[in-house]
BAGU-68633 format. One record per residue: residue in one letter; x, y, z of N, C-alpha, C, O in turn. Coordinates in steps of 0.05 Angstrom, whole numbers, plus 5000, padded with zeros to 4 digits. Example, Ala and Ser with C-alpha at 12.3 -4.5 7.8 and 13.67 -1.06 7.14 Angstrom:
residues 2
A526448865156524649105156526449345156528549345169/S525749555142527349795143525850015157526850235161/
end
This chain:
residues 364
M769618744020769518524040769718254026768318224005/S771418074035771717814022769417634028767717684046/D769217414012766917244014766917074040764817004051/N769417014050769616844073769016994099768716874120/Q768817264098768117414121765017444124763617454104/T764117444148761217454153760417724163761717834181/N758217824153757218084162755818044189754017874191/P756618184210755418144236752418214237750818084251/N751618424223748818504222747118284209744918224218/Q748218164187746717954173746417704190744317574191/S748617634204748517404222746517444244745117254252/A746417694255744517754277741617724267739917624281/K741117814242738417794231737717504227735417424233/E739517334217739017054213738516914239736716744242/E740116984260739716864286737016944298735616774310/G736317204295733717284305731417154290729417074303/G731617124264729516984249729116704257726916604258/Q731416564264731116294273729716284300728116094305/R730216474318728916474343725816524340724216394353/F725216704321722316754317720916514306718716454313/K722316364287721116124276720715904297718715754297/A722715894316722515684337720115744355719015554366/Q719315984358717116054375714416054360712316114372/N714415994333712015984317710516244317708016244321/L711816474314710516734314710116824285711716754267/P708016984281707617094253709917274245711517364262/A710217304219712317474209711917764217709717874215/G714117894227714018174234713318224263713518454272/E712518014279711918054308714317984325715717784320/I714818144345717118114362716217974387714218044398/P717717784397717017654423717017854446718318064444/K715717784468715617964491718318024502718918254509/R719917814506722617854517724318034499725718214509/E724217974473725718134454724718424454726318614452/R722018454456720818724456721718874481722319114479/A721818744504722718884528725618964526726319184535/D727318794515730118864512730419094493732219264497/F728819104472729019324453728119584465729419794459/T726119584481725119834492726719934516726920184519/T727919754532729319844556732219914550733120124560/G733619754536736419814533737619704507739719794498/G736219514495737319394470737519594448739519584433/G735519774446735619974424737920164427739320224408/A738520254452740720434457743320294451745120424440/Q743520034459746019894454746419854424748719874414/A744219784410744519744381745320004367746920004348/K744120234376744920484365747820544369749220654352/A748820474394751620524399753420354382755420444372/E752520094377754119924360754020014331755919984316/K751720134323751420214295753320444288754420454266/H753720634308755420864302758320814310759920994306/T759020574319761720514326763320454301762320294284/P765620574296767120524272767920224271768120084291/S768320134246769019854242771719794255773619944252/G771919574269774419484282774619574311776319474325/D773019774321773119864348771019714365769019624355/A771719684391769819554409767419734414767719974415/P765019624417762719794423762919934450763919824469/R762020184450762220344475760120244495757720204487/P760920204519758920114539756920334547757620574546/V754520254553752420444561752820494591752420314607/I753520744599754020814627751520924639750321114628/K750720814661748320904676749221024702750720894717/R748321264708749121404733747521284756745021254755/A748921224778747621114802746621344819748021544823/V744221324829743021524846743521444875742621244885/V745121614889745821564916743921714935743721954933/Q742621574952740721694971741721634999742721425005/R741521845016742321815044740321655059737921705058/V741321455073739621275089739721365118741821375129/Y737421425129737321505157736521275175735321085166/A737221295200736521095220733421105224732221305220/P732320885233729420875238728621065261730221115279/I726221165259725221355279722921225294721021125282/D723221225320721121125338719321355346720021505365/A717121395332715421625336714321645365714221855377/A713521415375712321415402714421485423713821645442/F716821385421718921455440719721745437720221875457/E719921845412720622125408718622315421719322515434/K716022255418713922425429714022415460713722625473/S714322175471714422165500716822305512716622435532/R719122275499721522405508721222715506722022855525/L720222815484719823095481717823205502718223425513/F715723045507713723135527715023155555714423335570/I716722955562717922955588719823195591720023325612/L721423255569723223485570721723745573722523925588/L719523775559717924025561716624055588716324275598/I715923835601714623845627716523875650715924005670/V718923745647720823735670723123915665723724085682/A724623885642727124025639726824325635728224485646/V724824405618724424685613723624845638724725055643/P721624755653721024895678723324905698723625095712/L724924685698727224685716729224895708730425025725/C729724925682731625125672730525405679732125575687/I727925455675726825725681727025785710727626005718/W726525575727726625625756729525675765730025845782/A731525525753734325555761735425825753737125935766/S734525935730735526185719733326395718733126545699/L731626395739729326585738730126875736728827025721/P732226975751732927255748733927315720733327535709/A735427135707736427175680734127185660734027355643/W732127005663729827015645728227265649727027365630/G728127365674726727615679728027855664726728025653/N730827865665732228075650731828045620731428245606/I731827805610731527765581728727845572728427985552/T726727765588723927845581723528145583722128265566/H724728275603724528565605725828705581724728905572/A728028605572729328725548727628685523727428865507/W726328455521724528415497722228615497721428715476/L721128665520718628825522719229125523717429285516/N721529205532722029495537724329615521724529855519/S726029455508728229555493727629525463726929305454/I727929745448727429735420729729585405729329495383/D732029555418734229415406733929115407735028965390/Y732329015426732028725429729128635428728428425438/G727428795415724628725412724128485395722128345397/H726128425377725828185360726127925375725527715364/G727027945400727527695415724927535420725127295424/L722627665419720127515422719627315400718127125404/L720927355377720427185354722526955351722126775335/I724626965367726926785363726126505370726726315354/I724926455393724326185402722226055383722625825375/P720026195375718226065355719526015329718925805316/L721326185319722726135294724525895296724725735278/T725925865319727625635322726025375322726825185309/A723825375335722125135335721025075307720824845299/Y720425285292719425245265721625125246721024945231/F724025225249726225125232726824835239727524675221/L726724765264727124485271724924305260725424085250/Y722424405260720224255249720424235218719724025207/A721324445206721524445176723624245167723524155144/R725624185183727723995175727223715185729023555187/R724723645192724123395204724723155185725222935195/K724623205159725022985140727922885140728422655133/S729823045149732622965150733422895178735822895185/Y731522835196732122765223733822505224733022305211/P736122505237738022285235737022015247738121815240/G735022015264734021765275733921775305734921965318/T732821575317732321565346734721435360735721225352/R735721565381737721455398736521425426735421615438/Y736621175437735321115462737021175486736021255507/S739621145484741421185507742521465506742921585485/P743021595529744121865530747021875520748521675521/D747822105510750522145501752022315522751322545527/W754022195534755422325556757122565547757922725564/L757622595521759022825512757423085516758423305517/G754723045519753023285523753423405550752423625556/L755023285568755623405594757523635592757623805610/F759123655570761023875568759624145567760524325581/P757624185549756224445551754824495577754724725586/I753924285591752724325617754724405638754224565655/I757224305635759324395653760024685648760524835667/I760124765622760625045616758425225627758925435637/Y755925125626753625275637754025305667753525525678/T754925095681755225115710757525305717757225465736/L759725305703761925485708761125775703761925955718/M759625825682758726095676756826195697756926435705/R755126025707753326105729754826175754754226365767/F756826015760758426065784760026325781760126485800/F761226375758762726615754760926865754761627065765/A758526835742756627065741755727125769755227365776/G755326925787754526975814756627105830756027275847/V759227035826761427155841761927435832762227615849/Q761927485806762527755795760027925792760328165785/R757727815796755227955793754828075765754328315761/M755227895745755027975717752527835706752527595700/D750427995702747927875693748127775664746827575657/A749727905647749927815619751027535617750127385600/I753027465633754227195632752126995641752026775630/E750627055661748526875670746426835649745326615645/E745727045634743827015612744926835590743526665579/W747426885582748626725560749126435568749426265550/S749226375594749626095602747225925595747525685592/I744926045592742525895584742825765557741825545552/F744225895539744725785512746225525514745625335500/F748325515531749925265534748225045548748624815543/W746425125566744724925578742924795557742424555558/I741824955539740124845518741724655500740824435492/L744224735492745924565476746524295490746324085478/G747224315515747824075530745423895534745723645533/L743024015537740623855540740023695515739423455516/V740223825492739723685467741823475461741223255453/W744323545466746523355461746323115479746822885470/F745723145505745722925524743422735518743822495519/F741022835513738722665510738322555482737022345479/Y739322695461738822615434741222505419740922375399/G743622545429746022435416747422635398746322855392/T749722555388751422735372750222795345750323025336/K749122585332748022635305745622825306745523015289/V743822795324741622975326742523255335741423455326/F744523265352745623525361746823675337746323915334/L748323545320749523685296747323755277747523955263/W745223595275742923655257741423905267740524065251/A741123935293739624155304741324405310740224615315/L744024385308745724605316745324855300745225075312/P745024845273744525095258742025245267742025495269/S739825095273737425225283737725325311736625545318/L739125185328739525265356741325515357741025675376/C743125555338744825795338743126055335744126265341/L740726025324739026265322738226375349737526605351/L738426205370737726295397739726515407739126645427/I742026535395743926735404742727015403743427195419/F740927065383739927335379737827415400736727635399/M737027235418735127315438736427415463735027515481/F739027415465740427505489741527795485742027875462/Q741727935507742928205506746028185504747227995514/L747228375492750128395492751128465519749728615534/P753528375527754628465552754928765553755328895532/F754728885577754629175579757129305567756829505553/V759529205573761929335563762029315533762729515520/F761429085522761429055493759329225480759729335459/D757029255493754829415483755729715481755229845461/V757029805502757930085503760030145482759930345468/L761929965480764129995460762930005431763730175415/M761129825426759929815399758330065393758530175371/R756830155413755230395408757030645403756430805386/N759230665418761030895414762230905386762231105373/H763130675377764330665350762230695329762630825309/L759830575333757730605313756630885312755830975290/Q756631025334755731305334757531475317756531625299/A760131465321761931625305761831555276761831725258/F761631295269761531205241758931305229758931395206/A756631285243754131375232754031665226752931755206/A755331825244755432115239757032175214756232345198/Q759332045211761032095188759632005162759632145142/F758431765163757131655139754631825131754231875108/A753031915151750732075145751532345133750132445115/A753732465143754632715132755432685103754932855086/V756732455097757532405069755132385051755032485029/L753032235060750632205044749232475040748232525018/L749232655060748032915057749633085037748533235021/Q752233065038753933215019753533114991753733264972/I753032854987752532744961750132864948750032924924/I748032914963745533034952745633334952743633464946/G747833454960748133744958747633904983747534144982/E747333775006746833905031749533965045751133775047/P750034205054752434255069752334125097750634195113/A754133935102754133785127757033745136758733655120/I757633815161760333785172760033605197758733685216/P761333365197761233195221763233285242765633315235/I762433315266764233385289763533185311761533215325/K765232975314764832755332762132625327761732505306/N760232645346757632525343755532725335753132675339/T756332945323754433165315754933235286757133235277/I752733285272752833375244751933665243749533715249/R753633845235752934125233751834185205753334155185/L749334255204748034315178747834615175748934775191/S746534705153746434995147744835145167745535375173/T742635035177740835175195740635055223739135155240/M741934825227741534685253743834485257745434445239/E743934375281745734165288744233905294742233915309/L745133685282743733425286745533245302747733165293/G744633185326746233015344745532715340743232645338/V747632555339747232265336747532145364749832115374/E745332075377745331965404746031675403746331545382/A746231565428746931275430744731105418745330885407/A742231195420740031035408740031035378738830865365/C741531235366741731255337744331125326745031175303/S745630975343748230855334747930645312749730595297/G745630525310745130325290745430035300745329845285/L745830005327746029735338743529575334743529335329/R741229715336738629575332738429475304737629245300/F739129635283739029545256741029315251740329125237/L743329325263745429125259744428855270744628655256/I743428855295742628595307740128485292740028245287/S738228665285735828565272736428455244735328245237/I738028595229738628495202740328245202739928065186/L742128225222743627975225741827745232742127515222/A739827795249737927575256736327505231735727265227/I735427695215733927635191735627475171734727295158/A738227555169740027415151740427125159740426945143/F740827085185741226805195738626645191738826405183/A736326765195733826615191733426555161732526345154/A734226735144734026695115735826465106735126305089/V738226445118740126225112738825965119739025765104/L737625945143736425695152734025625135733425385130/F732525825125730125765111730625685082729325505071/M732625815069733025775040734825535034734525405014/R736725475052738625255048740225285022740225105005/R741525515019743225564996745925425001746425315022/P747725414980750425314985751925475007751225705012/W753925345019755125455042756425725037756325895054/W757625765013758926015008756926245004757426475011/Q754526174994752426374992751326445020750626675025/N751126245038750226305065752126495079751226685093/I754726445076756726635088756426905077756627105091/L756126925050755827185037753327335046753427575049/I751227195050748727315059749027435087748027655093/V750327285105750827385132752727625132752327815147/I754827615115756827835114755528085104756028305114/I753828065083752728305070750828445089750128675085/A749828305110748028435129749328665144748028855152/V752028645149753428855164753529125149752629325160/P754629135125754629395110751829485104751329735103/L749929305100747129395095746029535119744629735116/A746529425143745529555168746829835172745430015180/L749429855166750730115169749730325150749330555156/F749230235125748130415104745330505111744630745108/V743630325120740830395127740730585150739130765150/N742430545171742430725194743331005186742131195195/A745531015170746431285162744431425145744031665147/S743031275127740931395111738631495128737431695122/R738031345149735831435167736531705180734831875183/I739031735189739931985201739832215181738932435187/A740732155156740632365136737732445129737232685126/L735932255128733132315123731932485145730332665141/T732732425170731732585193732632875190731033055195/G735132915182736033195178734533335156733933575158/I733933195134732533315112729733395120728633605113/L728433215135725633275144725633515162723833685160/L727533535180727533765199728234025186727334235194/M729834015164730634265151728634355130727934595128/H727634175114726034245090723034175092721434285078/F722433985110719633895112718633915140717233735150/Y719334125154718534155182715434175186714434065205/P714034305168711034295171709834015170707933955185/F711033845154710133565153710733425180709133265189/V713033485191713733365217711833465239711033315256/E711233725238709333835258706533715255705133675275/W705833655230703133525226703133245238701033165248/M705333105237705432835249705732845279705132645293/T706733065290707333075319704733125335703133305329/K704332955355702032985372702833155396705133225400/E700833225412701333395435703133245456702533025463/G705133385464707033265484709333125471711133025486/Q709433095445711632965432713733155421713133395416/N716233065419718333225408718533185378718632965369/P718433405362718533375333721033225323720933085304/N723333265337725733125329725532825332726332675315/V724232745354723832465359721932345338722232125329/V719832495332717832405312719132375285718632175271/A720832565277722232545251724032305251724332165230/D725432255273727232025274725731765273726631575259/E723531745287721931495286720731445258720731215249/F719831665245718831625218721031535199720531365182/S723431655201725631575184726431285189727031135171/G726331205215727030925221725030735209725830515200/L722430805210720430625198720730605168720530385157/V721330825155721730825126724030645118723830475100/F726330675132728730525124728730245135730330085126/A727030185154726629905161725429745138726229525132/V723429875125722229745101724329735078724429535064/V725829955075727929955054730029735059730929615039/A730729695084732729485090731729205082733229055070/V729229155088728028895080727928865050728528645040/I727229075036727129065007729829024995730228854977/L731829175004734529144994735628864999737028744982/F735128765023736128495030734728285012736128095003/G732128315008730828124990731828134961732027934948/V732328384952733428414924736128284922736728164901/F737828304943740428184942740227884941741627754925/I738527764957738227474956737027384930737927174919/W735127534919734027464892736227474871736327294854/Y737827684871739927704851742027484854743027384834/L742627414879744627194883743526934872745126774861/G740926884875739826644864739726644834739926424822/K739326874822739326894793742126874780742526764759/A744026994794746827004783748126734785749726664767/F747626584806748826314809746626114812745126114832/R746325944792744325734792745525464793747725424783/R744025274805744925004805744224874778742024884768/V746224744766745924604741746624314744748924254753/E744824134737745423854738746923764713745823794691/V749223654716750923574694750723274691751923154673/
end
């Protein structure tokens, strides 16, 4: 380096020394302002300049901005009063207007094993809405007239159900009434915020009769074929003939109640509730809901296979469980259903656990 060139580090030291002398500070002590610059950002910038090759411009220190979603203000008093009025006026009005439909829905919850889970749907929906209260979009004071569209659909479905005497359509119209009520009184933002939780209400309604019969017929045939394959895998001679499995010492009939519709609806409801509770990425949510279908088919076929094994090889155990007046075949089927209901929950939990371990969120 030539004599007429100045070392930048040396000039910086001389300039700093002059500042320290001007402030009459002892040797070796750093002023407060200089100390703050050194601790907050000056040290990092000096380190960047130190490692920068000679002749290149110093690299700027890039700081990542943290973007936070800003929600509208919430008027707690107005929200409580509006919710209280809806619960006192709108909900009883809906129950009174659709009293026969609510009677059919409640009867299915209490008497049908396929829809017994419906008793838990409304409390779970309320819980998921409460759990997401921190992301509530804000208070809207004026009604949103777009909410009249679901109410119009509700009215048309009620009219069509009354003309055609179709109870299932009248029951399903209640879902659109709930959507329209939330949309009209709370606005579009709150409606979109609550829509995932409100969709859980779908599982509290019965399937239409025609659709229910078609599904049961197809599921019966598939369950008989699948159960026969599982029995053949473990070495049992099994021949499926329509909805019957011919075994070595008996014939096992797959009735409509054994079609697996109960497992399918229940596991789909559990999967949807798990999606709302865990808040995974969207593609994992879709995968969790999709995997519920083959899981339900496998569990139902395994239940039928276990029933056949119990009746063929463990009949004394079945007789021991059978009380007076009960059918041993029904007892074996109920025991197998209870066992594989637990197995279904365990398998579903293991799948969700593995999905969380295989794909993790990494902050870059």
